C-alpha positions as a Markdown table, in Angstrom:
| # | Residue | x | y | z |
|---|---|---|---|---|
| 1 | Met | -67.5 | -4.2 | -3.3 |
| 2 | Ser | -67.0 | -2.8 | 0.2 |
| 3 | Arg | -69.5 | -0.3 | 1.6 |
| 4 | Phe | -66.6 | 1.9 | 2.7 |
| 5 | Leu | -66.1 | 4.3 | -0.1 |
| 6 | Phe | -65.3 | 7.9 | -0.6 |
| 7 | Arg | -67.9 | 10.7 | 0.1 |
| 8 | Leu | -67.7 | 13.8 | -2.1 |
| 9 | Trp | -67.7 | 16.9 | 0.0 |
| 10 | Pro | -68.8 | 20.5 | -1.1 |
| 11 | Asn | -65.1 | 21.6 | -1.5 |
| 12 | His | -64.6 | 18.8 | -4.0 |
| 13 | Ser | -62.2 | 16.9 | -1.8 |
| 14 | Trp | -62.9 | 13.3 | -1.1 |
| 15 | Gln | -62.7 | 11.0 | 1.9 |
| 16 | Trp | -63.5 | 7.4 | 2.6 |
| 17 | His | -66.7 | 7.1 | 4.5 |
| 18 | Ala | -69.3 | 4.4 | 5.2 |
| 19 | Ile | -72.2 | 5.0 | 2.8 |
| 20 | Asp | -74.7 | 3.0 | 0.8 |
| 21 | Leu | -73.0 | 1.8 | -2.4 |
| 22 | Pro | -75.8 | 2.3 | -4.9 |
| 23 | Val | -76.4 | 5.8 | -3.6 |
| 24 | Phe | -72.7 | 6.6 | -3.8 |
| 25 | Leu | -72.3 | 5.3 | -7.4 |
| 26 | Arg | -75.4 | 7.2 | -8.6 |
| 27 | Glu | -74.2 | 10.4 | -6.9 |
| 28 | Leu | -70.8 | 10.2 | -8.5 |
| 29 | Phe | -72.3 | 9.2 | -11.9 |
| 30 | Glu | -74.6 | 12.2 | -11.9 |
| 31 | Lys | -71.7 | 14.5 | -11.1 |
| 32 | Leu | -69.7 | 13.2 | -14.0 |
| 33 | Asp | -72.6 | 13.1 | -16.5 |
| 34 | Thr | -72.6 | 16.9 | -17.1 |
| 35 | Asn | -74.8 | 16.9 | -20.2 |
| 36 | Lys | -77.4 | 14.6 | -18.5 |
| 37 | Asp | -77.6 | 12.2 | -21.4 |
| 38 | Gly | -77.4 | 9.1 | -19.2 |
| 39 | Lys | -73.9 | 8.2 | -20.0 |
| 40 | Val | -70.4 | 9.4 | -19.2 |
| 41 | Asp | -68.0 | 9.7 | -22.2 |
| 42 | Val | -64.2 | 10.2 | -22.2 |
| 43 | Ala | -64.4 | 14.0 | -22.1 |
| 44 | Glu | -66.8 | 14.1 | -19.2 |
| 45 | Leu | -64.8 | 11.5 | -17.2 |
| 46 | Lys | -61.6 | 13.4 | -17.8 |
| 47 | Glu | -63.1 | 16.8 | -16.9 |
| 48 | Gly | -65.1 | 15.4 | -13.9 |
| 49 | Leu | -62.2 | 13.5 | -12.3 |
| 50 | Ser | -59.9 | 16.5 | -12.7 |
| 51 | Ala | -62.5 | 18.8 | -11.1 |
| 52 | Leu | -62.9 | 16.4 | -8.1 |
| 53 | Gly | -59.1 | 16.4 | -7.6 |
| 54 | Ile | -58.8 | 12.7 | -8.4 |
| 55 | Ala | -55.5 | 11.6 | -9.8 |
| 56 | Phe | -55.5 | 9.5 | -13.0 |
| 57 | Gly | -52.8 | 8.8 | -15.6 |
| 58 | Lys | -52.6 | 10.0 | -19.2 |
| 59 | Gly | -55.0 | 8.0 | -21.3 |
| 60 | Asp | -56.7 | 6.4 | -18.3 |
| 61 | Ala | -60.1 | 8.0 | -19.1 |
| 62 | Gln | -60.1 | 6.4 | -22.5 |
| 63 | Lys | -59.0 | 3.0 | -21.0 |
| 64 | Ile | -61.7 | 3.1 | -18.3 |
| 65 | Val | -64.4 | 3.8 | -21.0 |
| 66 | Ser | -63.0 | 1.2 | -23.3 |
| 67 | Ser | -62.9 | -1.4 | -20.6 |
| 68 | Gly | -66.4 | -0.8 | -19.3 |
| 69 | Asp | -68.2 | 0.0 | -22.5 |
| 70 | Gln | -70.1 | -3.2 | -23.2 |
| 71 | Asp | -72.5 | -1.9 | -25.9 |
| 72 | Asn | -69.8 | 0.0 | -27.8 |
| 73 | Asp | -71.6 | 3.4 | -27.7 |
| 74 | Glu | -68.4 | 5.2 | -26.6 |
| 75 | Gly | -69.8 | 5.9 | -23.1 |
| 76 | Leu | -70.6 | 4.3 | -19.8 |
| 77 | Asp | -74.2 | 4.2 | -18.5 |
| 78 | Ile | -74.9 | 3.8 | -14.8 |
| 79 | Asn | -74.8 | 0.0 | -15.0 |
| 80 | Glu | -71.6 | -0.2 | -17.0 |
| 81 | Phe | -70.0 | 2.4 | -14.7 |
| 82 | Ser | -71.0 | 0.5 | -11.6 |
| 83 | Lys | -69.9 | -2.8 | -13.0 |
| 84 | Tyr | -66.5 | -1.4 | -14.0 |
| 85 | Leu | -65.8 | 0.1 | -10.5 |
| 86 | Lys | -66.9 | -3.1 | -8.7 |
| 87 | Glu | -64.7 | -5.4 | -10.9 |
| 88 | His | -61.8 | -2.9 | -10.7 |
| 89 | Glu | -62.0 | -2.6 | -6.9 |
| 90 | Lys | -62.0 | -6.4 | -6.6 |
| 91 | Lys | -58.7 | -6.6 | -8.6 |
| 92 | Leu | -57.3 | -3.8 | -6.4 |
| 93 | Leu | -58.1 | -5.7 | -3.3 |
| 94 | Leu | -56.4 | -8.9 | -4.6 |
| 95 | Thr | -53.4 | -6.9 | -5.6 |
| 96 | Phe | -53.2 | -5.1 | -2.3 |
| 97 | Lys | -53.2 | -8.4 | -0.4 |
| 98 | Ser | -50.5 | -9.8 | -2.7 |
| 99 | Leu | -48.3 | -6.9 | -1.8 |
| 100 | Asp | -49.1 | -7.1 | 1.9 |
| 101 | Lys | -46.6 | -9.9 | 2.6 |
| 102 | Asn | -47.1 | -10.0 | 6.4 |
| 103 | Asn | -50.9 | -9.7 | 6.2 |
| 104 | Asp | -51.0 | -6.7 | 8.7 |
| 105 | Gly | -53.3 | -4.7 | 6.5 |
| 106 | Arg | -50.6 | -2.2 | 5.5 |
| 107 | Ile | -47.9 | -2.0 | 2.8 |
| 108 | Asp | -44.5 | -0.7 | 3.8 |
| 109 | Tyr | -41.4 | 0.2 | 1.7 |
| 110 | Met | -39.8 | -3.3 | 2.4 |
| 111 | Glu | -42.9 | -5.0 | 0.9 |
| 112 | Ile | -42.8 | -2.8 | -2.2 |
| 113 | Lys | -39.1 | -3.4 | -2.5 |
| 114 | Gln | -39.5 | -7.2 | -2.2 |
| 115 | Ser | -42.4 | -7.3 | -4.6 |
| 116 | Leu | -40.5 | -5.5 | -7.3 |
| 117 | Ala | -37.4 | -7.7 | -6.6 |
| 118 | Asp | -39.7 | -10.8 | -7.2 |
| 119 | Leu | -40.4 | -9.3 | -10.7 |
| 120 | Gly | -36.7 | -8.9 | -11.4 |
| 121 | Met | -36.5 | -5.2 | -10.5 |
| 122 | Asp | -34.0 | -4.3 | -7.8 |
| 123 | Ile | -34.6 | -0.8 | -6.3 |
| 124 | Ser | -33.1 | 1.0 | -3.4 |
| 125 | Lys | -34.8 | 1.8 | -0.1 |
| 126 | Glu | -35.1 | 5.5 | -1.1 |
| 127 | Glu | -36.8 | 4.6 | -4.4 |
| 128 | Ala | -39.2 | 2.3 | -2.6 |
| 129 | Glu | -40.0 | 5.1 | -0.1 |
| 130 | Lys | -40.7 | 7.5 | -3.0 |
| 131 | Ile | -43.2 | 5.1 | -4.5 |
| 132 | Leu | -44.8 | 4.7 | -1.1 |
| 133 | Gln | -45.0 | 8.5 | -0.6 |
| 134 | Thr | -47.0 | 8.9 | -3.8 |
| 135 | Ile | -49.8 | 6.8 | -2.3 |
| 136 | Asp | -49.4 | 7.5 | 1.5 |
| 137 | Val | -52.0 | 10.2 | 2.5 |
| 138 | Asp | -51.7 | 10.2 | 6.3 |
| 139 | Gly | -47.9 | 10.4 | 6.4 |
| 140 | Thr | -47.4 | 7.1 | 8.3 |
| 141 | Met | -45.0 | 5.8 | 5.6 |
| 142 | Thr | -47.3 | 2.9 | 5.2 |
| 143 | Val | -50.3 | 2.4 | 2.8 |
| 144 | Asp | -53.6 | 0.9 | 4.1 |
| 145 | Trp | -56.4 | -0.5 | 1.9 |
| 146 | Asn | -58.3 | 2.8 | 1.8 |
| 147 | Glu | -55.3 | 4.8 | 0.6 |
| 148 | Trp | -54.5 | 2.1 | -2.0 |
| 149 | Arg | -58.0 | 2.1 | -3.3 |
| 150 | Glu | -58.3 | 5.9 | -3.3 |
| 151 | His | -55.1 | 6.2 | -5.3 |
| 152 | Phe | -55.9 | 3.5 | -7.9 |
| 153 | Leu | -59.7 | 3.4 | -8.3 |
| 154 | Phe | -59.6 | 5.7 | -11.3 |
| 155 | Asn | -56.0 | 5.0 | -12.3 |
| 156 | Thr | -55.1 | 2.1 | -14.7 |
| 157 | Ala | -51.4 | 2.5 | -14.2 |
| 158 | Thr | -49.2 | -0.2 | -15.8 |
| 159 | Asn | -47.4 | -0.9 | -12.5 |
| 160 | Leu | -50.7 | -2.2 | -11.2 |
| 161 | Gln | -51.0 | -4.6 | -14.1 |
| 162 | Asp | -47.4 | -5.7 | -13.6 |
| 163 | Ile | -48.3 | -7.0 | -10.2 |
| 164 | Ile | -51.4 | -8.9 | -11.6 |
| 165 | Arg | -49.3 | -10.4 | -14.4 |
| 166 | Tyr | -49.6 | -13.9 | -12.9 |
| 167 | Trp | -53.2 | -14.0 | -14.1 |
| 168 | Lys | -52.0 | -14.3 | -17.6 |
| 169 | His | -51.2 | -17.5 | -19.6 |
| 170 | Ser | -47.6 | -18.6 | -18.7 |
| 171 | Thr | -45.0 | -19.1 | -21.4 |
| 172 | Val | -43.6 | -22.0 | -19.3 |
| 173 | Leu | -46.2 | -24.5 | -20.4 |
| 174 | Asp | -44.3 | -25.8 | -23.4 |
| 175 | Ile | -45.4 | -29.3 | -24.3 |
| 176 | Gly | -43.5 | -29.2 | -27.6 |
| 177 | Asp | -46.4 | -28.5 | -29.9 |
| 178 | Ser | -45.4 | -24.8 | -30.5 |
| 179 | Leu | -48.9 | -23.5 | -30.9 |
| 180 | Thr | -49.5 | -21.7 | -27.6 |
| 181 | Ile | -50.2 | -18.0 | -27.5 |
| 182 | Pro | -47.3 | -16.0 | -26.0 |
| 183 | Asp | -47.6 | -14.0 | -22.8 |
| 184 | Glu | -47.2 | -10.2 | -22.8 |
| 185 | Phe | -44.1 | -8.6 | -21.2 |
| 186 | Thr | -44.6 | -5.6 | -18.9 |
| 187 | Glu | -43.1 | -2.3 | -19.7 |
| 188 | Glu | -40.7 | -2.7 | -16.8 |
| 189 | Glu | -39.5 | -6.0 | -18.1 |
| 190 | Lys | -38.9 | -4.5 | -21.5 |
| 191 | Thr | -36.9 | -1.5 | -20.2 |
| 192 | Thr | -34.9 | -3.4 | -17.6 |
| 193 | Gly | -34.0 | -6.3 | -20.0 |
| 194 | Val | -35.8 | -8.9 | -17.9 |
| 195 | Trp | -37.7 | -10.0 | -21.0 |
| 196 | Trp | -34.7 | -11.8 | -22.6 |
| 197 | Lys | -34.1 | -13.6 | -19.4 |
| 198 | Gln | -37.7 | -14.8 | -19.3 |
| 199 | Leu | -37.3 | -16.0 | -22.9 |
| 200 | Ala | -34.0 | -17.7 | -22.1 |
| 201 | Ala | -35.6 | -19.4 | -19.1 |
| 202 | Gly | -38.6 | -20.5 | -21.2 |
| 203 | Ala | -36.4 | -21.8 | -24.0 |
| 204 | Met | -34.2 | -23.8 | -21.7 |
| 205 | Ala | -37.3 | -25.2 | -19.9 |
| 206 | Gly | -38.8 | -26.2 | -23.3 |
| 207 | Ala | -35.5 | -27.8 | -24.4 |
| 208 | Val | -35.3 | -30.0 | -21.3 |
| 209 | Ser | -39.0 | -30.7 | -21.3 |
| 210 | Arg | -39.0 | -31.8 | -25.0 |
| 211 | Thr | -35.9 | -33.9 | -24.4 |
| 212 | Gly | -37.5 | -35.6 | -21.4 |
| 213 | Thr | -40.6 | -36.5 | -23.3 |
| 214 | Ala | -39.0 | -37.2 | -26.7 |
| 215 | Pro | -39.6 | -41.0 | -26.7 |
| 216 | Leu | -43.4 | -40.4 | -26.3 |
| 217 | Asp | -43.2 | -37.7 | -29.0 |
| 218 | Arg | -41.4 | -40.1 | -31.4 |
| 219 | Met | -44.0 | -42.8 | -30.6 |
| 220 | Lys | -46.8 | -40.4 | -31.4 |
| 221 | Val | -45.3 | -39.6 | -34.8 |
| 222 | Phe | -44.6 | -43.3 | -35.4 |
| 223 | Met | -48.2 | -44.2 | -34.7 |
| 224 | Gln | -49.6 | -41.3 | -36.8 |
| 225 | Val | -47.6 | -42.4 | -39.9 |
| 226 | His | -47.5 | -46.2 | -39.6 |
| 227 | Gly | -50.6 | -47.0 | -37.6 |
| 228 | Ser | -53.7 | -48.4 | -39.3 |
| 229 | Lys | -56.5 | -50.9 | -38.9 |
| 230 | Thr | -54.3 | -53.6 | -40.3 |
| 231 | Asn | -51.1 | -52.4 | -38.5 |
| 232 | Lys | -52.2 | -51.8 | -34.9 |
| 233 | Ile | -49.2 | -50.5 | -33.0 |
| 234 | Ser | -49.3 | -50.7 | -29.2 |
| 235 | Leu | -47.1 | -48.5 | -26.9 |
| 236 | Val | -45.1 | -51.4 | -25.7 |
| 237 | Gly | -44.8 | -53.0 | -29.1 |
| 238 | Gly | -43.9 | -49.7 | -30.7 |
| 239 | Phe | -41.1 | -49.1 | -28.3 |
| 240 | Lys | -39.7 | -52.6 | -28.6 |
| 241 | Gln | -39.7 | -52.2 | -32.4 |
| 242 | Met | -37.8 | -48.9 | -32.2 |
| 243 | Ile | -35.2 | -50.2 | -29.7 |
| 244 | Lys | -34.7 | -53.4 | -31.8 |
| 245 | Glu | -34.1 | -51.3 | -35.0 |
| 246 | Gly | -31.8 | -48.7 | -33.6 |
| 247 | Gly | -31.1 | -49.2 | -29.9 |
| 248 | Val | -32.3 | -47.1 | -26.9 |
| 249 | Ser | -30.8 | -43.9 | -28.3 |
| 250 | Ser | -33.1 | -44.2 | -31.3 |
| 251 | Leu | -36.0 | -43.1 | -29.0 |
| 252 | Trp | -34.6 | -39.6 | -29.2 |
| 253 | Arg | -34.4 | -39.4 | -33.0 |
| 254 | Gly | -35.5 | -35.9 | -34.2 |
| 255 | Asn | -35.2 | -34.4 | -30.8 |
| 256 | Gly | -32.1 | -32.3 | -31.7 |
| 257 | Thr | -34.0 | -30.5 | -34.4 |
| 258 | Asn | -37.0 | -30.2 | -32.2 |
| 259 | Val | -34.9 | -28.4 | -29.5 |
| 260 | Leu | -32.9 | -26.3 | -32.0 |
| 261 | Lys | -36.1 | -24.7 | -33.4 |
| 262 | Ile | -37.2 | -23.4 | -30.0 |
| 263 | Ala | -35.1 | -20.3 | -30.0 |
| 264 | Pro | -35.9 | -18.9 | -33.5 |
| 265 | Glu | -39.5 | -19.9 | -33.2 |
| 266 | Thr | -40.0 | -18.3 | -29.8 |
| 267 | Ala | -38.2 | -15.1 | -30.9 |
| 268 | Ile | -40.2 | -14.7 | -34.1 |
| 269 | Lys | -43.4 | -15.5 | -32.3 |
| 270 | Phe | -42.9 | -12.9 | -29.6 |
| 271 | Met | -41.7 | -10.2 | -32.0 |
| 272 | Ala | -44.8 | -10.8 | -34.2 |
| 273 | Tyr | -47.1 | -10.9 | -31.2 |
| 274 | Glu | -45.7 | -7.6 | -29.8 |
| 275 | Gln | -46.1 | -5.8 | -33.1 |
| 276 | Lys | -49.8 | -6.9 | -33.3 |
| 277 | Met | -50.5 | -6.0 | -29.6 |
| 278 | Leu | -48.8 | -2.6 | -30.1 |
| 279 | Ser | -51.2 | -1.8 | -33.0 |
| 280 | Ser | -54.3 | -2.6 | -31.0 |
| 281 | Glu | -56.1 | 0.5 | -29.6 |
| 282 | Gly | -57.8 | 1.1 | -26.3 |
| 283 | Gly | -56.9 | 0.1 | -22.8 |
| 284 | Lys | -57.9 | -3.4 | -21.9 |
| 285 | Val | -56.8 | -6.2 | -24.2 |
| 286 | Gln | -59.8 | -8.3 | -24.9 |
| 287 | Thr | -59.5 | -12.1 | -25.1 |
| 288 | His | -60.4 | -12.2 | -28.8 |
| 289 | Glu | -57.7 | -9.6 | -29.6 |
| 290 | Arg | -55.1 | -11.6 | -27.7 |
| 291 | Phe | -56.2 | -14.8 | -29.6 |
| 292 | Ile | -56.0 | -13.1 | -33.0 |
| 293 | Ala | -52.6 | -11.6 | -32.1 |
| 294 | Gly | -51.3 | -15.0 | -30.8 |
| 295 | Ser | -52.7 | -16.9 | -33.9 |
| 296 | Leu | -51.0 | -14.5 | -36.3 |
| 297 | Ala | -47.8 | -14.6 | -34.3 |
| 298 | Gly | -47.9 | -18.4 | -34.3 |
| 299 | Ala | -48.5 | -18.5 | -38.0 |
| 300 | Thr | -45.6 | -16.1 | -38.7 |
| 301 | Ala | -43.2 | -18.2 | -36.6 |
| 302 | Gln | -44.4 | -21.5 | -38.1 |
| 303 | Thr | -44.0 | -20.1 | -41.6 |
| 304 | Ala | -40.4 | -19.1 | -40.9 |
| 305 | Ile | -39.3 | -22.3 | -39.2 |
| 306 | Tyr | -41.5 | -24.8 | -41.0 |
| 307 | Pro | -38.6 | -26.5 | -42.9 |
| 308 | Met | -37.2 | -27.5 | -39.5 |
| 309 | Glu | -40.6 | -29.1 | -38.7 |
| 310 | Val | -40.4 | -31.2 | -41.8 |
| 311 | Met | -36.9 | -32.3 | -41.0 |
| 312 | Lys | -37.8 | -33.1 | -37.4 |
| 313 | Thr | -40.5 | -35.5 | -38.7 |
| 314 | Arg | -38.2 | -37.1 | -41.3 |
| 315 | Leu | -35.4 | -37.5 | -38.7 |
| 316 | Thr | -37.9 | -38.9 | -36.2 |
| 317 | Leu | -39.0 | -41.6 | -38.6 |
| 318 | Arg | -35.6 | -42.3 | -40.2 |
| 319 | Lys | -34.1 | -45.8 | -40.2 |
| 320 | Thr | -30.6 | -46.4 | -38.9 |
| 321 | Gly | -28.0 | -45.0 | -41.4 |
| 322 | Gln | -30.6 | -43.1 | -43.5 |
| 323 | Tyr | -29.4 | -39.7 | -42.5 |
| 324 | Ser | -26.2 | -38.7 | -40.6 |
| 325 | Gly | -27.8 | -35.6 | -39.2 |
| 326 | Met | -29.9 | -32.6 | -39.8 |
| 327 | Phe | -27.8 | -31.1 | -42.6 |
| 328 | Asp | -27.5 | -34.4 | -44.4 |
| 329 | Cys | -31.3 | -34.8 | -44.1 |
| 330 | Ala | -31.8 | -31.3 | -45.6 |
| 331 | Lys | -29.4 | -32.0 | -48.4 |
| 332 | Lys | -31.0 | -35.3 | -49.4 |
| 333 | Ile | -34.5 | -33.9 | -49.3 |
| 334 | Leu | -33.5 | -30.9 | -51.4 |
| 335 | Lys | -31.7 | -33.1 | -54.0 |
| 336 | Lys | -34.4 | -35.8 | -54.3 |
| 337 | Glu | -37.6 | -33.8 | -53.8 |
| 338 | Gly | -36.9 | -30.1 | -54.3 |
| 339 | Met | -37.5 | -27.1 | -52.2 |
| 340 | Lys | -41.3 | -27.6 | -52.1 |
| 341 | Ala | -40.8 | -30.7 | -50.0 |
| 342 | Phe | -39.8 | -28.5 | -47.0 |
| 343 | Tyr | -43.4 | -27.1 | -46.9 |
| 344 | Lys | -45.4 | -30.3 | -47.2 |
| 345 | Gly | -48.3 | -30.2 | -44.7 |
| 346 | Tyr | -48.0 | -26.5 | -44.3 |
| 347 | Val | -51.7 | -25.8 | -44.9 |
| 348 | Pro | -53.1 | -28.2 | -42.2 |
| 349 | Asn | -50.3 | -27.0 | -39.9 |
| 350 | Ile | -51.4 | -23.4 | -40.2 |
| 351 | Leu | -55.1 | -24.3 | -39.9 |
| 352 | Gly | -54.4 | -26.3 | -36.8 |
| 353 | Ile | -53.1 | -23.1 | -35.0 |
| 354 | Ile | -56.6 | -21.6 | -34.9 |
| 355 | Pro | -58.6 | -24.3 | -33.0 |
| 356 | Tyr | -55.6 | -25.2 | -30.8 |
| 357 | Ala | -54.8 | -21.6 | -29.8 |
| 358 | Gly | -58.4 | -20.5 | -29.5 |
| 359 | Ile | -59.6 | -23.4 | -27.4 |
| 360 | Asp | -56.4 | -23.5 | -25.3 |
| 361 | Leu | -56.7 | -19.8 | -24.4 |
| 362 | Ala | -60.5 | -19.8 | -23.9 |
| 363 | Val | -60.5 | -22.8 | -21.6 |
| 364 | Tyr | -57.4 | -21.6 | -19.7 |
| 365 | Glu | -58.8 | -18.2 | -19.0 |
| 366 | Ser | -62.2 | -19.5 | -18.1 |
| 367 | Leu | -60.9 | -22.1 | -15.7 |
| 368 | Lys | -58.4 | -19.6 | -14.1 |
| 369 | Asn | -61.0 | -16.8 | -13.7 |
| 370 | Ala | -63.6 | -19.2 | -12.4 |
| 371 | Trp | -61.1 | -20.4 | -9.7 |
| 372 | Leu | -60.2 | -16.7 | -8.8 |
| 373 | Ala | -63.9 | -15.7 | -8.6 |
| 374 | Arg | -64.7 | -18.6 | -6.3 |
| 375 | Tyr | -61.6 | -19.1 | -4.2 |
| 376 | Ala | -59.3 | -16.0 | -4.4 |
| 377 | Lys | -59.4 | -14.2 | -1.1 |
| 378 | Asp | -55.8 | -13.2 | -0.2 |
| 379 | Thr | -53.9 | -13.1 | -3.4 |
| 380 | Ala | -54.2 | -12.3 | -7.1 |
| 381 | Asn | -51.9 | -15.3 | -7.9 |
| 382 | Pro | -53.9 | -18.5 | -8.2 |
| 383 | Gly | -50.7 | -20.5 | -7.4 |
| 384 | Ile | -48.6 | -22.8 | -9.5 |
| 385 | Leu | -50.7 | -26.0 | -8.9 |
| 386 | Val | -53.9 | -24.2 | -10.1 |
| 387 | Leu | -52.1 | -22.7 | -13.2 |
| 388 | Leu | -50.6 | -26.1 | -14.0 |
| 389 | Ala | -54.0 | -27.8 | -13.8 |
| 390 | Cys | -55.6 | -25.1 | -15.9 |
| 391 | Gly | -52.8 | -25.3 | -18.5 |
| 392 | Thr | -52.9 | -29.1 | -18.7 |
| 393 | Ile | -56.7 | -29.2 | -19.1 |
| 394 | Ser | -56.7 | -26.3 | -21.7 |
| 395 | Ser | -53.9 | -27.9 | -23.6 |
| 396 | Thr | -55.7 | -31.2 | -23.7 |
| 397 | Cys | -58.9 | -29.6 | -25.0 |
| 398 | Gly | -56.9 | -27.7 | -27.7 |
| 399 | Gln | -55.2 | -30.9 | -28.8 |
| 400 | Leu | -58.5 | -32.8 | -29.1 |
| 401 | Ala | -59.7 | -30.1 | -31.5 |
| 402 | Ser | -56.5 | -29.7 | -33.6 |
| 403 | Tyr | -55.2 | -33.3 | -33.5 |
| 404 | Pro | -56.7 | -34.5 | -36.9 |
| 405 | Leu | -55.0 | -31.6 | -38.6 |
| 406 | Ala | -51.7 | -32.4 | -36.8 |
| 407 | Leu | -52.0 | -36.0 | -38.0 |
| 408 | Ile | -52.6 | -34.9 | -41.6 |
| 409 | Arg | -49.7 | -32.5 | -41.4 |
| 410 | Thr | -47.3 | -35.3 | -40.2 |
| 411 | Arg | -48.4 | -37.8 | -42.8 |
| 412 | Met | -47.9 | -35.2 | -45.6 |
| 413 | Gln | -44.4 | -34.3 | -44.1 |
| 414 | Ala | -43.5 | -38.0 | -44.0 |
| 415 | Ala | -45.0 | -39.0 | -47.4 |
| 416 | Ala | -41.6 | -39.7 | -48.9 |
| 417 | Ser | -40.6 | -41.9 | -45.9 |
| 418 | Ile | -43.5 | -44.3 | -46.4 |
| 419 | Glu | -42.9 | -47.0 | -48.9 |
| 420 | Gly | -45.2 | -46.9 | -51.9 |
| 421 | Ser | -47.0 | -43.7 | -50.7 |
| 422 | Glu | -48.5 | -41.3 | -53.2 |
| 423 | Gln | -48.3 | -37.6 | -53.0 |
| 424 | Val | -51.8 | -36.5 | -52.0 |
| 425 | Thr | -53.6 | -33.3 | -51.1 |
| 426 | Met | -54.9 | -32.6 | -47.6 |
| 427 | Asn | -58.6 | -33.1 | -48.7 |
| 428 | His | -57.8 | -36.4 | -50.4 |
| 429 | Leu | -55.8 | -37.7 | -47.4 |
| 430 | Val | -58.6 | -36.9 | -45.0 |
| 431 | Lys | -61.1 | -38.7 | -47.3 |
| 432 | Lys | -58.8 | -41.7 | -47.6 |
| 433 | Ile | -58.3 | -42.0 | -43.8 |
| 434 | Leu | -62.0 | -41.8 | -43.1 |
| 435 | Glu | -62.8 | -44.4 | -45.8 |
| 436 | Lys | -60.1 | -46.9 | -44.6 |
| 437 | Glu | -59.8 | -46.3 | -40.9 |
| 438 | Gly | -63.0 | -44.4 | -39.9 |
| 439 | Phe | -63.2 | -41.2 | -37.8 |
| 440 | Phe | -60.9 | -42.5 | -35.1 |
| 441 | Gly | -58.2 | -43.0 | -37.7 |
| 442 | Leu | -57.7 | -39.2 | -37.4 |
| 443 | Tyr | -56.7 | -39.7 | -33.8 |
| 444 | Arg | -53.9 | -42.3 | -34.2 |
| 445 | Gly | -51.1 | -41.7 | -31.7 |
| 446 | Ile | -53.2 | -39.4 | -29.4 |
| 447 | Leu | -52.5 | -41.6 | -26.4 |
| 448 | Pro | -48.7 | -41.0 | -26.2 |
| 449 | Asn | -49.5 | -37.4 | -27.0 |
| 450 | Phe | -51.7 | -37.1 | -23.9 |
| 451 | Met | -49.3 | -39.1 | -21.8 |
| 452 | Lys | -46.5 | -36.5 | -22.4 |
| 453 | Val | -48.6 | -33.4 | -21.4 |
| 454 | Ile | -48.3 | -33.7 | -17.6 |
| 455 | Pro | -44.6 | -34.7 | -17.4 |
| 456 | Ala | -43.8 | -32.1 | -20.1 |
| 457 | Val | -45.5 | -29.3 | -18.2 |
| 458 | Ser | -44.0 | -30.5 | -14.8 |
| 459 | Ile | -40.4 | -30.7 | -16.2 |
| 460 | Ser | -40.8 | -27.4 | -17.9 |
| 461 | Tyr | -42.0 | -25.7 | -14.7 |
| 462 | Val | -39.2 | -27.0 | -12.5 |
| 463 | Val | -36.5 | -26.1 | -15.0 |
| 464 | Tyr | -38.1 | -22.7 | -15.6 |
| 465 | Glu | -38.1 | -21.9 | -11.9 |
| 466 | Tyr | -34.4 | -23.0 | -11.6 |
| 467 | Met | -33.5 | -20.9 | -14.6 |
| 468 | Arg | -35.4 | -17.8 | -13.3 |
| 469 | Thr | -33.5 | -18.1 | -10.0 |
| 470 | Gly | -30.1 | -18.6 | -11.7 |
| 471 | Leu | -30.7 | -15.6 | -14.0 |
| 472 | Gly | -31.7 | -13.4 | -11.1 |
| 473 | Ile | -35.4 | -13.0 | -12.2 |
| 474 | Ser | -36.7 | -14.3 | -8.9 |
| 475 | Lys | -35.2 | -14.8 | -5.5 |
């Protein structure tokens, strides 16, 4: 944190002045701690900031205490207070530099206008100047770092979070496994209608990405179901077998259903996620809260579209002429096996969301924040290459943890497609695989699954960016 902070003067005004940081923080803390109990609660913070003439938004006092309160005693001691201000000022500096497009140390109305345009919000020159005037103290119609910090140090306004939104897990990283935790939309995106454009861009990116990597996905399913110690399927041998049986087009079997389920699954997932996030209290959304909300949203979406998952597996494994299409597949499954067949493998599928989503999110956030802490100097945005690298590594770690459950799910879904197979429970199937194939039998087909991650993420990103530009989300 910079040593240039504000000095409180006798008339309760405040000005930025070079002082010793620990002394400043203790002086401010003692002024706010009116009952001298060693901590500042919401009421004291609210009253103290108002008395000092410091602007802060509605509910910000609660958000500041909630964000900084590490021991959950509903107040901030001197250490928690200091840590919160240091961390918050670092975020403010990164955000300021992100807005300062020409790196001249000042933000003008054009830079505000351009930054909002990049987020899909077109405003006029007059509106940009009004925003500037609320922060500009010296009347220069520009905002320097001191003015920015003075305005936002005790203000957790959502527009600040909107600018830092690139810190969050991107919805573009769709590798076809449908287990990732959705990203939050900002209030501006919801009110301006940008959110549906983001979803449309993400859905199109997912569709192209899944189509591009469909042969690898089919190979993964093929190896999961038919691979064993006695039937070792190599990548080259597997592809040759598929092409011989159904031609080159057979490599894309099941892809139509896989693409069709993107839209309903994404919509349900985001609606469920938003409902859960709206019900959470306090200011800062903790990682565990986001994980729980994402897991529940994923479970809700998976429950609703699971019959399509079963059909995707059956269509992927079908022999030439077995089904004429998705509706024919559904009709035959319903007639021969009944409605319960559409939920085979449901339990391991739901259980798989927890390790995948939890590890994926934890690794992603840890890698991204570690990079920002070490290398971020001029921007709050790590850059697409860093985000892609974090997303690829986190997704790989998530898959390693959840893959055995995914394999069990696929085998249960495909049970009727395997000649002479018996209908078994999840526990019995795990035991059977371990006895016959050993521990690594639970990882059959993981090689093509790993092989598709980087191309899937890359294709998805390129298409996503083109879609964002086409829909007017970014310039």
